[in-house]
N, C-alpha and C positions, 0 to 999 in steps of 0.2 A: 571514584569520580565525584566531582562536586557539581551537581546539576544546577542550572540557573533557576532562580526563583520566578515563578509564573505570575505575571500581573495581568489577570484576565480582563480587567477593565481597560487597561491600556491596549491590549490586543484587540478588543472589540471596537475601540475607537480609531484604529488604524484605517486610513483611507487608502483603498486600492486605486492605483492609477492605470497601470498597464492592463490589469485584469478587469477593470470596470466595465468595458463594453461586452464582456462575456457573462456577466452575472445575470441570473434569471431567478424566477420563483418556481418552486416545484408545485405543480397543480396535482396534488395527490388524488383528489376526488375524480380526476379525469381518467385515471387508470381503469381499464376494463376488467371484468372477471377473468377473461382469457390471459391478460397480462399478469394478474395476481397468480393465476394458475401456473404460468411459466416460471415465475419466481419460486413458487412452492416446489415445482418439480426440480428446478436447478439446485435449490438448497437441500432438499431431501436426498438427492443423488449424491451430494458431496459429503454430507455430515457423517455417515458411517465410517468412511475412510479417514476423515479429519479427526474424529473422536479418538482414533488410534494413533494417527501420525502427525497431527498438528501440534505445535508447541503449546505449552500451558498458557502462555500470554495471549495467544490468539483465542483459545477456547474461553478463557476468563473474560476477555474483551467482548466476545460475542454476547455473553450474558449481561455484562455490565452496560452495554449500550442499548440493550433491549431489542435486539433483532428477533423477528418472529419468522417461523418457517412458512406460515400460511398467508402472508400478505406482504406486499412491497413496503419498504421502510418509509416512514415520514421523516425527512431529513431534519426538520425542526425538533422533533422529539428525540432523534438520535443525538443531536447537538446539545439538547438540554441535559442529557445524561452524561455526555462525553466532556463537555466543557468544564464542569466543576472538578473533574479528575485531572485533566492535563492542559486545559486551555484551548484544546483543539475544537474546530467547528467544521461540520460537513456542509460546504457551501455550494449550492447548485449552480452549474454553469451550462452554457448552451452546447458545448462540445469540446473538441480538441483545442487546446490553448497554445499560443506561441510560447517559446521558452521564457521570455522575460515575464509574461503574465503568470506562468506556472510557478516560477521560482519566487515571485513576489508574494503569491498566495501562501506558499509553504513557509516563507519567512514570517508571515503574519499568523501562522497556525490556522490557516483556513484551507481545508483540503478541497480542491476543485472536483466536484462530484456531478457526473452526468445523471440525468433523470430518465432517459429513455431505457427501455428494456428490449433485449433482442427478440426476434420473432422465433416461432417454433422451428422453422427450417434452418436456424443458425444456433441451435442449442449447444453444440460442441465448441463452436468457435465464432468469434466476431472480430473483425480486424480493428475496430475502434472500441475502446472501453465503454461499457454500458453500466447501469446502476448495479447490476449483479457483480461485475468485476470491481467497481469502485467501492461499493459499500460492503458487500460480503467479503471481497478479497482484501481490501485495504483497511477499512475503518476500525475493525476490532483491535488492530495493533496500536492504534492511536490512543487507546486507553492505558497502554503501558508507559509509565512516566519516562523511562530512559529512551525507549524507542521514539516517543513523542519529542523529546529533546533533540535526538539525533536528526529527525526529519526537519525540524525547524533550523537546526544548525546547517544542514545540507542546503536548504533553500537560501539561507543567508550567504553561504559561501558561493553558490552558483550565481546568485543575483549580482555579485560583485565582479564576475569574470566576463571578458569579451567572448570567450568560447568555453563552453562547459563539456566539450566532447569527452574528455578523459573521465570527468566526474559522472557523466551519464552511465559509465560502466560500474561505478560504485553503486549507483541507484539500482542498476539492473541486477547486480549480484547480491543485493541486500533487500531492498524494498520489493522488487519483483520476483527474484529467484533465490531468496535467502533460505539457508538451512542452519540449524543450530544443534550443538551437542546438548542433550537433555536426558537425564536418567539413563546414561549409558547407550543412548540411541540417537540416530539422526532424526530430528523433527523439522517440519517445514514451517516457515512463517512468511515467505514471500507471496505476494498476491497472485503472481502468475502460477504458482504451485497450488495455492489454496483454492483458486477458482477453476482450475483445469484438472479434470480427472486424468486425462492422458499424461500431462506433465508430471503430476504428483505420483502417479503409478510408476512412471519412468524412474523416479527417485526412490520410492520405497521398495521397489523390486529390483533396484540396481540394474536398470536397463542396459542393453548392449552399448558399449563405448562410454558409459558414464564414469567420470572420475570425480570424486569428492575430495577436494584438497582442504588443508587447514587455511583459514583466512589469512591473507597477506595483502596489505594495501598495495604494494608495488605490483604484485602479480595481478591483482584485480584491475588496476588502472591500465594495465598493458594487455589484458585479455580481449581479443577481438570477439565481438558478439555477432552471431548470425541468427536473426529472429525467425528465419524460415524453417528451422528444424529444432528437434529436441536438443536441449543444451548438453554438450558433451562434458563440460566442466562446471562444477559448483564449488562454492567456498563456505565451509562450515565455521561458524563463530562459536566461541565458548560462552559469551554473554552479550547482552545488548550494549553494555559499557564499551565493548570492543569496537562497535561500529560508530558510536558517538565519538570516541577518540580518533577513529579512522577518518571521519569527516574533517576534523581539525588538522590531522596529518596531511590529508590530501590537499587541503588548502595551501599548506606550506610548500607542497611539491609542484603545484600547477599555478599558484598565484603569481 
């Protein structure tokens, strides 16, 4: 694969239009001790399993972007470590984004990052992404150059389509629920698996009804997703080059 050359200065100067109304500042000083404690508990719950079952790119990215187990991340500091590596930036947003704003941000290498943290009575699951899902689940992978290129390519492809429904499945089975062959084992890299103990355990213990297939773009684009239950089918890649190429192939299929 011939990866694109990153022009960080150009990326920084890109003006967001569709996403502009949703951009905010993270008020890190406003987080309470209880909120930091929730982050700490969430992270320390997940790390033992992830040290064994997450892919090396995720674990390396966690260290490279400077995440800490005992306090919520400061997005500016995360971006200061991330951007020189891959040009990506963790950009705080007010909440759920419409599709055009979301894809615009990905195409600009700006990951829309929520700043709120779930409450203690929602430790296992929250219907909308919070800072734990967004930063702990997603952002370490943005330090991997090829994955970073894939995510930008995906945003650019989707931004140019009237309907990205089929390509949403590519996102689901890679960015959210991706698994990879590594060192003779199946390792997780998708944020939905990284951030959820139940979903990850379903994979590593080969839960009832789970089928892990070899990654195939056509199958991925035609696999119906039911978000209300554990995923019955996942697609294992051989390398991140595979999903970078898949984004280009998907564009030719649905464009």
